[in-house]
ZASE-972681 format. One record per residue: residue in three letters; x negated, y negated, z negated of N, C-alpha, C in turn. Coordinates in Angstrom, 3 decimals, padded with zeros to 6 digits. Layout:
<pts>
PT  type      n.px      n.py      n.pz     ca.px     ca.py     ca.pz      c.px      c.py      c.pz
PT   ALA         X         Y         Z         X         Y         Z         X         Y         Z
...
</pts>
This chain:
<pts>
PT  type      n.px      n.py      n.pz     ca.px     ca.py     ca.pz      c.px      c.py      c.pz
PT   MET   034.135  -019.662   009.078   034.351  -018.248   008.313   032.970  -017.454   009.046
PT   ARG   032.571  -017.544   010.011   031.449  -016.747   010.542   030.174  -017.197   009.544
PT   ILE   029.997  -018.144   008.961   028.903  -018.497   007.831   029.524  -017.504   006.894
PT   ILE   030.551  -017.654   006.219   030.906  -016.865   005.123   030.511  -015.293   005.207
PT   PHE   031.059  -014.687   006.728   030.665  -013.476   007.120   029.262  -013.049   007.038
PT   ILE   028.125  -013.869   007.109   026.918  -013.731   007.750   026.308  -013.650   006.190
PT   ASN   026.835  -014.669   005.322   026.303  -014.758   003.910   026.647  -013.378   003.101
PT   VAL   027.964  -013.032   003.453   028.398  -011.549   002.817   027.250  -010.302   003.306
PT   LYS   027.172  -010.417   004.750   026.102  -009.333   005.267   024.584  -009.404   004.232
PT   LEU   024.177  -010.771   004.410   023.069  -010.991   003.853   022.662  -010.353   002.526
PT   ILE   023.580  -010.929   001.649   023.624  -010.557   000.179   023.723  -008.849   000.060
PT   THR   024.683  -008.130   000.887   024.467  -006.682   000.738   023.444  -006.231   001.186
PT   ILE   022.848  -006.710   002.259   021.362  -006.103   002.492   020.337  -006.157   001.526
PT   LYS   020.258  -007.179   001.120   019.457  -007.665  -000.166   019.708  -006.240  -001.197
PT   ALA   020.882  -006.348  -001.590   021.051  -005.380  -002.672   020.888  -004.183  -002.312
PT   ILE   021.246  -003.497  -001.010   020.924  -002.035  -000.768   019.425  -002.004  -000.701
PT   VAL   018.496  -003.137  -000.382   017.125  -002.676  -000.244   016.533  -002.849  -001.701
PT   VAL   016.961  -003.706  -002.686   016.520  -003.669  -004.131   016.827  -002.464  -004.672
PT   SER   017.886  -001.871  -004.256   018.408  -000.585  -004.994   017.727   000.495  -004.617
PT   PHE   017.401   000.453  -003.215   016.495   001.648  -002.726   015.212   001.680  -003.334
PT   ILE   014.623   000.345  -003.601   013.171   000.520  -004.119   013.200   000.927  -005.493
PT   ILE   014.037   000.638  -006.510   014.287   001.029  -007.916   014.442   002.370  -007.653
PT   LEU   015.133   003.070  -006.793   015.092   004.533  -006.718   014.050   005.102  -006.638
PT   ILE   013.435   004.753  -005.707   011.862   005.194  -005.099   011.104   005.096  -006.431
PT   VAL   011.103   003.875  -007.263   009.849   003.855  -008.266   010.614   004.582  -009.249
PT   ASN   011.855   004.834  -009.624   012.259   005.849  -010.492   011.705   007.267  -010.356
PT   VAL   011.648   007.555  -008.995   011.139   008.989  -008.644   009.738   009.088  -008.982
PT   ASN   009.128   008.197  -008.439   007.485   008.252  -008.684   007.136   008.286  -010.288
PT   THR   008.024   007.627  -011.178   007.732   007.602  -012.570   008.062   009.176  -013.064
PT   LEU   009.205   009.658  -012.433   009.595   011.007  -013.024   008.696   012.117  -012.572
PT   LEU   008.046   011.917  -011.017   007.175   013.068  -010.868   005.789   012.721  -011.499
PT   ALA   005.448   011.488  -011.758   003.829   011.665  -012.342   003.916   012.118  -013.448
PT   HIS   002.434   012.713  -013.849   001.907   013.126  -014.951   002.554   014.162  -015.265
PT   HIS   002.841   015.204  -014.470   003.537   016.473  -014.957   002.993   017.492  -015.263
PT   VAL   001.828   017.478  -015.069   001.029   018.649  -015.290  -000.536   018.386  -016.369
PT   LEU  -000.335   019.161  -017.387  -001.776   018.957  -018.213  -002.657   020.276  -018.280
PT   GLY  -003.869   019.961  -017.648  -004.781   020.777  -017.580  -005.184   021.698  -019.020
PT   ARG  -005.444   022.835  -018.752  -005.636   023.456  -020.183  -006.767   024.577  -020.094
PT   PRO  -007.971   024.660  -021.171  -008.862   025.467  -020.781  -008.750   027.016  -020.329
PT   SER  -009.578   027.761  -020.226  -009.451   029.033  -019.361  -009.069   029.826  -020.718
PT   TYR  -009.287   029.639  -021.981  -008.736   030.720  -022.672  -007.348   030.415  -023.350
PT   SER  -006.310   029.627  -022.527  -005.211   029.321  -022.757  -004.270   030.476  -023.554
PT   LEU  -004.576   031.340  -022.589  -003.859   032.745  -023.104  -004.698   033.897  -022.936
PT   SER  -004.705   034.737  -023.780  -005.728   035.917  -023.861  -005.648   036.677  -023.028
PT   GLU  -006.952   037.229  -022.630  -006.874   038.165  -021.269  -006.286   039.798  -021.960
PT   ASP  -006.322   039.818  -023.164  -005.295   040.987  -023.878  -004.099   040.895  -023.709
PT   SER  -003.562   039.675  -023.453  -002.056   039.580  -023.581  -001.110   040.631  -022.611
PT   ASN  -000.090   040.980  -023.225   000.644   042.075  -022.525   001.641   041.159  -021.484
PT   THR   001.634   039.816  -021.294   002.586   039.202  -020.418   002.446   039.710  -019.349
PT   PRO   003.172   040.134  -018.435   003.372   040.812  -017.326   003.293   039.218  -016.046
PT   PRO   002.574   039.139  -015.175   002.246   038.202  -014.071   003.521   038.001  -013.553
PT   SER   004.044   036.551  -013.336   005.327   036.190  -012.745   005.108   036.187  -011.023
PT   LEU   003.901   036.521  -010.729   003.511   036.330  -009.318   002.251   037.098  -008.926
PT   GLN   001.977   038.071  -007.981   000.909   038.460  -007.835   000.419   038.294  -005.910
PT   ILE  -000.432   038.003  -005.882  -000.388   037.814  -004.260  -001.950   037.958  -003.907
PT   GLU  -002.203   038.763  -002.992  -003.406   039.210  -002.377  -003.501   038.888  -000.835
PT   THR  -004.565   038.200  -000.574  -004.739   037.520   000.724  -005.974   037.816   001.019
PT   GLN  -006.250   037.357   002.281  -007.748   037.387   003.018  -007.948   035.737   003.584
PT   ILE  -009.096   035.319   003.158  -009.342   034.200   003.993  -011.111   034.000   004.259
PT   GLY  -011.215   034.072   005.258  -012.802   033.760   006.012  -013.283   035.159   005.603
PT   LYS  -014.437   035.235   004.688  -015.118   036.709   004.414  -014.794   037.094   003.056
PT   TYR  -013.542   036.598   002.439  -013.574   036.605   001.196  -012.041   037.489   001.045
PT   PHE  -011.874   038.317   000.024  -010.661   038.868  -000.050  -010.082   038.178  -001.528
PT   VAL  -008.984   037.735  -001.748  -008.763   036.966  -002.821  -007.197   037.664  -003.454
PT   THR  -007.287   037.481  -004.988  -006.006   038.130  -005.740  -005.755   037.309  -006.772
PT   TYR  -004.464   036.519  -006.490  -004.081   035.425  -007.379  -002.907   036.016  -008.314
PT   MET  -002.963   035.943  -009.580  -001.814   036.157  -010.658  -001.347   034.853  -011.601
PT   ALA  -000.499   035.045  -011.785   000.480   033.884  -012.601   001.060   034.513  -013.930
PT   PHE   000.577   033.962  -015.185   001.311   033.939  -016.338   001.851   033.195  -016.962
PT   PRO   002.990   033.277  -017.730   003.830   034.371  -018.084   004.628   034.940  -016.780
PT   ALA   005.465   035.762  -017.266   006.537   036.228  -016.289   007.353   035.213  -015.676
PT   PHE   007.912   034.262  -016.452   008.917   033.128  -016.351   008.236   031.799  -016.886
PT   PRO   007.336   031.215  -016.205   006.823   029.800  -016.733   008.054   028.807  -016.808
PT   LYS   008.061   028.431  -018.308   009.276   027.383  -018.568   008.231   025.882  -018.729
PT   PRO   008.993   024.713  -018.749   008.264   023.573  -019.062   007.764   023.295  -020.469
PT   ASN   006.792   022.522  -020.897   005.677   022.504  -022.223   005.644   023.837  -022.591
PT   GLU   005.435   025.017  -021.961   004.676   026.123  -022.367   003.342   026.089  -021.489
PT   SER   002.446   027.012  -022.540   001.181   027.146  -021.755   001.371   028.289  -020.922
PT   GLY   000.535   028.352  -019.742   000.476   029.272  -018.734  -000.511   029.661  -018.208
PT   ARG  -001.144   030.514  -017.241  -002.739   030.623  -016.808  -002.420   031.199  -015.559
PT   VAL  -003.367   031.323  -014.573  -003.379   031.876  -013.489  -004.962   032.328  -013.337
PT   ASN  -004.919   033.647  -013.120  -006.174   034.405  -012.735  -006.245   034.676  -011.334
PT   LEU  -007.675   034.330  -010.778  -007.922   034.432  -009.606  -009.286   035.196  -009.495
PT   TYR  -009.190   036.392  -008.542  -010.210   037.294  -008.342  -010.997   036.851  -006.948
PT   ILE  -012.059   036.786  -006.671  -012.857   036.827  -005.239  -013.854   037.427  -005.125
PT   ARG  -013.451   038.438  -004.052  -014.598   039.462  -003.737  -014.959   039.138  -002.075
PT   LYS  -016.082   039.195  -001.998  -016.587   039.328  -000.338  -016.259   040.602   000.379
PT   ILE  -015.654   040.698   001.641  -014.871   041.654   002.220  -016.063   042.681   002.518
PT   SER  -017.245   042.075   002.951  -018.271   043.367   003.450  -018.981   043.824   002.574
PT   ASN  -019.046   043.591   001.615  -019.951   044.135   000.149  -019.192   044.388  -001.028
PT   ASP  -018.049   044.068  -001.048  -016.979   043.812  -002.193  -017.837   043.287  -003.595
PT   MET  -019.036   042.570  -003.238  -019.479   041.849  -004.432  -018.487   040.472  -004.726
PT   PRO  -018.547   040.068  -006.079  -017.753   039.291  -006.530  -018.539   037.652  -006.205
PT   TYR  -017.454   036.740  -005.834  -018.062   035.208  -005.765  -018.436   034.796  -007.041
PT   THR  -019.574   034.062  -007.089  -020.053   033.895  -008.583  -020.153   032.140  -008.640
PT   GLY  -019.265   031.551  -007.821  -019.895   029.815  -007.535  -018.311   029.478  -008.747
PT   THR  -018.242   028.211  -008.666  -017.143   027.610  -009.200  -016.154   027.304  -008.324
PT   VAL  -014.901   027.538  -008.878  -013.523   027.231  -008.438  -012.888   026.135  -008.792
PT   THR  -012.295   025.085  -007.937  -011.456   023.827  -008.769  -009.914   023.991  -008.267
PT   PHE  -009.051   023.948  -009.455  -007.718   024.417  -009.425  -007.294   022.980  -009.344
PT   ILE  -006.009   022.802  -007.955  -005.453   021.511  -007.832  -003.931   022.014  -007.696
PT   VAL  -002.933   021.009  -008.352  -001.508   021.171  -008.373  -001.222   020.022  -007.742
PT   LYS  -000.063   020.311  -007.069   000.927   019.403  -006.359   002.202   019.911  -005.976
PT   ASP   003.449   018.872  -006.194   004.786   019.368  -005.764   004.932   019.816  -004.361
PT   ASP   005.536   020.798  -004.645   006.031   021.365  -003.223   007.303   020.677  -002.779
PT   LYS   007.115   019.441  -002.301   008.399   018.603  -001.893   007.797   017.808  -000.734
PT   TRP   008.999   017.432   000.155   008.845   016.712   001.189   008.126   015.437   001.024
PT   PHE   007.202   014.603   001.707   007.102   013.464   001.755   006.288   013.233   000.434
PT   ASN   005.356   014.193  -000.031   004.971   014.082  -001.485   003.286   014.494  -001.125
PT   SER   002.694   013.570  -001.437   001.154   013.657  -000.826   000.084   013.806  -002.334
PT   ARG   000.943   013.566  -003.437   000.273   013.562  -004.668  -000.114   014.673  -005.400
PT   GLN  -001.356   015.022  -005.587  -001.961   016.061  -006.427  -003.008   015.855  -007.497
PT   GLU  -003.141   016.695  -008.438  -003.810   016.703  -009.693  -004.923   017.712  -009.572
PT   ILE  -006.090   017.416  -009.925  -006.918   018.506  -010.444  -006.729   018.643  -012.051
PT   ILE  -006.555   020.012  -012.249  -006.158   020.635  -013.567  -007.382   021.407  -014.355
PT   GLY  -008.558   021.513  -013.210  -009.548   021.969  -013.853  -010.548   022.740  -013.002
PT   THR  -011.644   022.700  -013.044  -012.924   023.558  -012.568  -013.354   024.479  -013.478
PT   GLN  -013.475   025.860  -013.124  -013.547   027.007  -013.634  -014.947   027.823  -013.136
PT   LYS  -015.462   028.438  -013.889  -016.532   029.378  -013.713  -015.944   030.858  -013.800
PT   SER  -016.791   031.672  -013.215  -016.224   033.015  -013.515  -016.810   033.815  -014.470
PT   ILE  -015.703   034.451  -015.437  -015.907   035.131  -016.592  -015.319   036.450  -016.506
PT   ASP  -016.511   037.452  -016.498  -016.140   038.929  -016.043  -015.411   038.944  -014.539
PT   ASN  -016.143   038.140  -013.507  -015.510   038.027  -012.260  -014.068   037.713  -012.319
PT   VAL  -013.477   037.111  -013.099  -012.249   036.637  -013.211  -012.456   034.934  -013.262
PT   TYR  -011.352   034.025  -012.654  -011.668   032.662  -012.725  -009.991   032.228  -013.297
PT   ARG  -009.969   031.935  -014.393  -008.874   031.483  -015.347  -008.490   030.235  -015.562
PT   GLN  -007.351   029.847  -015.336  -006.916   028.222  -015.540  -005.939   028.019  -015.987
PT   GLY  -005.868   027.543  -017.364  -004.442   027.239  -018.008  -003.634   025.997  -017.749
PT   PHE  -002.277   026.073  -017.897  -001.710   024.895  -017.520  -000.543   024.777  -018.326
PT   ILE   000.007   023.792  -018.536   001.376   023.235  -019.148   002.010   022.392  -017.960
PT   PHE   003.294   022.592  -017.642   004.052   021.584  -016.710   005.111   021.119  -017.632
PT   LYS   005.353   019.466  -017.443   006.294   019.061  -018.361   007.537   019.211  -017.520
PT   SER   007.608   019.236  -016.439   009.036   019.400  -015.729   009.254   020.823  -014.958
PT   GLU   010.497   020.802  -014.995   010.988   021.999  -013.910   010.332   021.934  -012.542
PT   GLY   010.444   022.778  -011.823   009.841   022.254  -010.462   009.432   023.179  -009.640
PT   ASN   009.118   023.262  -008.066   008.353   024.174  -007.383   006.941   023.550  -007.341
PT   TYR   006.056   024.339  -007.334   004.781   023.639  -007.394   003.679   024.324  -006.277
PT   ILE   002.782   024.121  -005.862   001.785   024.771  -005.246   000.193   024.369  -005.957
PT   ILE  -000.482   025.615  -006.390  -001.778   025.618  -006.632  -002.811   025.991  -005.711
PT   SER  -003.553   025.025  -005.930  -004.747   025.271  -005.028  -006.095   025.682  -005.454
PT   ALA  -006.575   026.704  -005.053  -007.822   027.229  -005.388  -008.934   026.834  -004.199
PT   VAL  -009.920   026.008  -004.857  -010.920   025.254  -003.759  -012.090   025.655  -004.331
PT   PHE  -012.959   026.146  -003.121  -014.252   026.955  -003.542  -015.174   026.786  -002.581
PT   GLU  -016.600   026.670  -002.516  -017.393   026.519  -001.210  -018.232   027.778  -001.497
PT   ALA  -018.640   028.446  -000.201  -019.500   029.637  -000.100  -020.114   029.801   001.241
PT   ASP  -021.442   029.844   001.166  -022.170   029.885   002.382  -022.210   028.402   002.941
PT   GLY  -021.862   027.454   002.404  -021.688   026.051   002.995  -020.642   025.756   003.771
PT   GLU  -019.605   026.706   003.548  -018.172   026.531   004.080  -017.333   026.540   002.976
PT   PRO  -016.070   025.445   003.329  -015.128   025.000   002.222  -013.853   026.105   002.211
PT   TYR  -013.266   026.549   001.213  -012.192   027.561   001.218  -011.194   026.606   000.525
PT   THR  -009.978   026.651   000.704  -008.685   026.301   000.171  -007.517   027.250   000.271
PT   ILE  -007.164   027.703  -000.545  -005.979   029.057  -000.903  -004.948   028.074  -001.606
PT   ASP  -003.673   028.255  -001.047  -002.612   027.772  -001.542  -001.436   028.862  -002.019
PT   PHE  -000.989   028.588  -003.447  -000.376   029.599  -003.996   001.075   029.111  -004.477
PT   PRO   002.138   029.524  -004.493   003.413   029.002  -004.903   003.613   029.047  -006.352
PT   LEU   004.214   028.175  -007.104   004.342   028.479  -008.499   005.604   027.797  -008.979
PT   GLN   006.704   028.670  -009.529   007.935   028.100  -010.095   007.991   028.047  -011.426
PT   ILE   008.421   026.781  -011.849   008.362   026.429  -013.374   009.983   026.224  -013.701
PT   GLY   010.606   027.180  -014.612   011.735   026.706  -015.014   012.734   027.090  -014.071
PT   SER   013.784   026.378  -014.000   015.025   026.633  -012.886   014.946   025.529  -012.216
PT   PRO   014.300   024.921  -011.184   014.482   023.659  -010.581   015.621   023.429  -009.722
PT   TRP   016.044   022.449  -009.751   017.101   021.770  -008.911   017.112   022.912  -007.709
PT   PRO   018.322   022.913  -006.947   018.352   023.775  -005.324   018.028   022.416  -004.564
PT   ILE   018.225   021.261  -004.750   017.902   020.239  -004.123   016.842   019.375  -004.783
PT   ALA   015.797   019.136  -004.068   014.714   018.245  -004.977   015.228   016.934  -004.809
PT   PRO   014.657   016.249  -006.354   015.137   014.957  -006.684   015.104   014.124  -005.725
PT   LEU   014.082   013.881  -004.734   013.901   012.963  -003.769   015.264   013.094  -002.708
PT   SER   015.349   014.217  -002.077   016.318   014.818  -001.184   017.738   014.308  -001.749
PT   PHE   017.675   014.445  -002.962   019.179   014.142  -003.707   019.346   012.855  -003.670
PT   LEU   018.043   011.844  -003.866   018.462   010.332  -003.647   018.659   009.959  -002.404
PT   LEU   018.069   010.678  -001.529   018.250   010.264  -000.021   019.596   010.332   000.416
PT   VAL   020.244   011.460  -000.007   021.660   011.578   000.219   022.466   010.816  -000.352
PT   SER   022.242   010.250  -002.027   022.796   009.304  -002.289   022.806   008.356  -001.874
PT   PHE   021.625   007.706  -001.394   021.716   006.492  -000.810   022.456   006.199   000.676
PT   ILE   022.366   007.617   001.509   023.198   007.541   002.603   024.546   007.132   002.479
PT   ILE   025.131   008.002   001.322   026.340   007.738   000.820   026.986   006.315   000.382
PT   PHE   025.660   005.860  -000.140   025.811   004.271  -000.985   025.983   003.157   000.318
PT   LEU   025.271   003.764   001.457   025.224   002.928   002.585   026.544   002.931   003.324
PT   VAL   027.321   004.204   003.592   028.380   004.529   003.955   029.482   003.718   003.240
PT   LEU   029.556   003.826   001.930   030.360   003.077   001.000   030.472   001.293   001.017
PT   ILE   029.219   000.969   001.297   028.985  -000.134   001.392   029.699  -000.921   002.899
PT   LYS   029.309   000.042   003.735   029.893  -000.516   005.085   031.370  -000.471   004.933
PT   LEU   031.992   000.338   004.265   033.376   000.383   004.343   033.915  -000.699   003.419
PT   LEU   033.386  -001.050   002.486   033.629  -002.259   001.798   033.585  -003.663   002.432
PT   ILE   032.462  -003.679   002.933   032.232  -004.833   003.780   033.182  -005.110   005.146
PT   ARG   033.551  -003.879   005.679   034.855  -003.890   006.785   035.938  -004.059   006.060
PT   LYS   036.236  -003.836   004.898   037.585  -003.988   004.309   037.631  -005.763   003.872
PT   LYS   036.547  -006.258   003.482   036.708  -007.344   003.178   036.636  -008.632   004.304
PT   LEU   035.763  -007.944   005.346   035.882  -008.744   006.632   037.565  -008.628   007.181
PT   ASN   037.896  -007.496   007.286   039.381  -007.469   007.744   040.271  -008.415   007.054
PT   ARG   040.088  -008.500   005.473   040.815  -009.451   004.694   040.696  -011.000   005.227
PT   LEU   039.657  -011.283   005.230   039.060  -012.524   005.716   039.754  -012.939   007.288
PT   LYS   039.727  -011.988   007.856   039.954  -012.310   009.305   041.727  -012.538   009.308
PT   THR   042.159  -011.779   008.462   043.907  -011.732   008.159   044.049  -013.319   007.619
PT   LYS   043.500  -013.528   006.642   043.592  -014.816   005.886   043.466  -015.850   007.113
PT   GLN   042.482  -015.600   007.700   042.126  -016.934   008.578   043.132  -016.951   009.905
PT   HIS   043.726  -015.757   010.108   044.661  -015.654   011.243   046.064  -016.287   010.782
PT   GLN   046.439  -016.236   009.345   047.613  -016.801   008.936   047.598  -018.277   008.734
PT   GLN   046.061  -018.733   008.542   046.053  -019.938   008.218   046.195  -020.749   009.548
PT   GLU   045.726  -020.112   010.782   045.944  -020.747   011.967   047.272  -020.602   012.355
PT   ILE   048.160  -019.571   011.753   049.854  -019.582   012.056   050.369  -020.683   011.515
PT   GLN   049.912  -021.195   010.323   050.613  -021.970   009.405   050.142  -023.572   009.895
PT   ALA   048.946  -023.274   010.490   048.628  -024.937   011.037   049.318  -025.073   012.192
</pts>
């Protein structure tokens, strides 16, 4: 009977490992290729669409203003971020290039995607985007001035994302799955022990 018990445990462990690998692969597939970069003229500067978010911050020697359009970005719809960079000491605009990078605002996620590198037009850096999936994202603006690198992170919400991130949901589901498997194994082992005990009594 010990051999039967061990085999049951080994089969269950293998099933759990395979199921978890499949879940992780599916999550990576769902999260991949969610952003399409668009040129700076995705939305007209004359558009009356209000920004969904406006942030003003200071980083090093520069004062930065960030705006995102439209007011409520949705999946598969064009959007745009505007970036204004001025030197604090003389209020002169930055004239170099800015690279825009996007990544998921999720735990254990290191994936990022460059959506474009833009030049200043009328002292404004414009970067268009299209997101395929709802979610909370981070857009990073990266530039270099006076030999120093600068990186600024801004939040961006697309649509109405889940209150719990997909990966967190899968982790919780996996824990519940483990508990259920443990209960089933215990129940089966109890049945086998009872059957074994009855056979010993009959013998």
